[in-house]
C-alpha positions in Angstrom: -146.1 83.1 -100.0 -144.5 83.1 -103.4 -141.1 82.6 -101.8 -142.3 79.6 -99.9 -143.8 78.1 -103.0 -140.6 78.6 -104.9 -138.6 77.0 -102.1 -141.0 74.0 -101.9 -140.8 73.5 -105.7 -137.0 73.7 -105.7 -136.8 71.1 -103.0 -139.2 68.8 -104.8 -137.3 69.1 -108.1 -134.0 68.6 -106.4 -135.4 65.5 -104.7 -136.7 64.1 -108.0 -133.4 64.8 -109.8 -131.4 63.1 -107.0 -133.6 60.0 -107.1 -133.4 59.9 -110.9 -129.6 60.3 -110.7 -129.4 57.4 -108.3 -131.6 55.3 -110.5 -129.5 55.9 -113.6 -126.3 55.2 -111.6 -127.8 51.8 -110.5 -128.8 51.0 -114.0 -125.3 51.7 -115.4 -123.6 49.6 -112.7 -126.2 46.7 -113.2 -125.6 46.8 -117.0 -121.8 46.6 -116.5 -122.2 43.6 -114.1 -124.6 41.9 -116.5 -122.4 42.3 -119.5 -119.4 40.9 -117.6 -121.4 38.0 -116.4 -122.5 37.2 -120.0 -119.1 37.8 -121.5 -117.3 35.1 -119.3 -119.4 32.2 -120.6 -119.0 33.4 -124.2 -115.2 33.5 -123.7 -115.2 30.0 -122.3 -117.4 28.7 -125.2 -115.0 30.3 -127.8 -112.0 28.8 -126.0 -113.5 25.3 -126.1 -114.4 25.7 -129.8 -110.9 26.9 -130.7 -109.3 23.9 -128.8 -111.5 21.4 -130.6 
């Protein structure tokens, strides 16, 4: 019975870690995309200000 409980706990922990890892990966990608989207308008505004 102890072996079965350990196997279930290991599977549960591995499942949580894999979901958490996927969530962290999605957060990192989302932050990169968001920073790029915010960076482009700032560059355009700086370009216009430098021309005028």
